[in-house]
Structures are given as C-alpha cells and as structure tokens.
N, C-alpha and C positions, 0 to 999 in steps of 0.2 A: 385713859390709859387701863381701866380696867373692864370697859367695854372693848377697848381693842384683844385684849387677853382673853376674854370672855368669846368674840367671835371667832380667833383664832382657836380654842378646843373645841369650840360647835364646829369649824368644818373640818378638823382634824377626826375625830370622833365620828363624824358620819361617815367620810369615807371612808375611813376604818371598816366601820358597821357596814358599807354599802360593800366594802371587799371581800370583807366574810360572810356576805348574805344572813346580815342578821344575829351572827352568831356572836351574842355578848363577850362568853369564856375567850372564845378567839379573840375578838378583839382586846379584851383584856391584856392576855398572854401578848400580841403584837406591842400594845401602849405599853407592858411593862408597870401593868399598877392592876389590882388586887379587883377582882370581877367587881366587889361591895361599893369599892370607893369607887371606880368606873359609874355603874349604874346611880349614887348618890350625887357624882358631878354632873351625868347626864339629866337627871331629875333638876336639878336647880338652874340647868342652862335650857331647860325645856325643851330637851329632845327627848325621840320616841322613834323607834323605828323600828316595824314589823317584821317578826323575821320572813325572807324570801327563800320561796321551795325552786327548786332546778329543778325542771324538766329537761331529759335528752329523751332523741327518738330518734332510735335504730332505723335511719333510711333502708337498707339493705332487709333488714325485716321484713319492711312492709312492702318493697315492690317485691320479696317472694311471697308475699300471703296478698299481693293484688292490691293494697290499700291504696 
C-alpha cells in the first residue's frame, strides 16, 4: 500500500512541477502544502526537477528584421 501511495505522490508532484515549469513555490501553492514540506516530501521520494526556462520568439519581429 505504501508503495502505491508513494507512486501516486511522485506522479502528482512531477506533473504539477512540470506544469509550473519547475517553480516549487507555485507547485506548493497548487498542491496546498508548505513549500518546505513539499521539498522534504520530494527529497524522500527521490524527486528532482530542474527549473525550465521558457523561450518565446516574436515571429513578426524576426520577419521584419529579416532573420
């Protein structure tokens, strides 16, 4: 039973962190847990997620400059 709970928590935390681009504070707010507790739980579960950097490209600006 414990293993099933751990697997559920791993999937949930990883999904929320992915949706929040690795932002632990935003993920903890969505999960309604204290950030420090989320970090401790993630460490116990072996979860490590790097913060992703979103890159947006302004296509119109590139077309105007000829890039």
